[in-house]
C-alpha positions as CSV (number, residue, x, y, z in Angstrom):
1,M,-50.6,8.8,82.7
2,L,-50.9,5.1,82.0
3,K,-51.9,2.8,84.8
4,I,-50.3,-0.6,84.9
5,L,-51.4,-3.6,87.0
6,I,-48.6,-6.1,87.9
7,A,-49.7,-9.6,88.9
8,E,-46.5,-11.3,90.2
9,D,-46.2,-13.6,93.2
10,D,-42.5,-12.9,93.7
11,R,-42.5,-9.8,95.9
12,E,-39.0,-8.7,95.0
13,L,-39.6,-9.0,91.3
14,R,-43.0,-7.2,91.6
15,Q,-41.2,-4.4,93.5
16,L,-38.5,-4.2,90.9
17,F,-41.0,-3.9,88.0
18,S,-43.0,-1.3,90.0
19,H,-39.8,0.8,90.8
20,V,-38.7,0.9,87.1
21,L,-42.2,1.7,85.8
22,I,-42.8,4.4,88.4
23,K,-39.4,5.9,87.7
24,N,-40.5,6.2,84.1
25,G,-43.7,8.0,84.9
26,Y,-46.3,5.2,85.1
27,T,-48.8,4.6,87.8
28,V,-48.5,1.0,89.1
29,T,-50.6,-1.3,91.3
30,G,-49.1,-4.6,92.3
31,V,-50.9,-7.8,93.3
32,S,-49.7,-11.3,94.0
33,N,-52.1,-13.5,92.0
34,G,-54.7,-13.5,89.3
35,Q,-57.7,-13.3,91.7
36,Q,-56.3,-10.2,93.3
37,A,-55.8,-8.8,89.8
38,L,-59.5,-9.4,89.0
39,D,-60.4,-7.8,92.3
40,A,-58.2,-4.8,91.6
41,M,-59.9,-4.4,88.2
42,D,-63.3,-4.3,89.8
43,N,-62.2,-1.1,91.7
44,D,-60.0,0.7,89.1
45,F,-59.2,1.0,85.4
46,F,-55.9,-0.2,84.1
47,D,-54.3,0.4,80.6
48,L,-52.1,-2.7,80.8
49,I,-51.5,-5.9,82.8
50,I,-48.1,-7.4,83.3
51,S,-48.7,-10.9,84.6
52,D,-46.7,-13.8,85.7
53,I,-47.8,-17.2,84.4
54,M,-47.4,-19.4,87.5
55,M,-49.0,-17.9,90.5
56,P,-50.9,-19.3,93.5
57,V,-54.7,-19.1,93.7
58,M,-55.2,-18.1,90.0
59,D,-52.5,-18.4,87.4
60,G,-51.8,-16.0,84.5
61,Y,-53.5,-18.2,81.9
62,T,-56.7,-18.4,83.9
63,L,-56.6,-14.7,84.5
64,V,-56.4,-13.9,80.8
65,Q,-59.1,-16.5,80.0
66,Q,-61.5,-15.0,82.5
67,L,-60.8,-11.5,81.1
68,R,-61.4,-12.6,77.5
69,D,-64.5,-14.6,78.5
70,S,-66.0,-11.4,80.0
71,G,-65.2,-9.4,76.9
72,N,-62.3,-7.5,78.4
73,T,-59.7,-6.7,75.8
74,I,-57.1,-5.1,78.0
75,P,-53.5,-5.8,76.7
76,V,-51.6,-8.4,78.8
77,L,-47.9,-9.0,78.8
78,M,-46.9,-12.4,80.2
């Protein structure tokens, strides 16, 4: 089962993505900004990140840049 991390600051949109993905058999974790996404990745493995671009605390561009700078090649949909 694939595990997907959703980084989206809009709660309703995050819940919609989660609902659709869970209904289709995926395991989903939702967070509201890039820093929370990095924190979640410290504690768990994910196969894919779905990220918003404009988020508070850390935006999607910075999230991806930090992942790539650390050598992490996880696929990211933005």
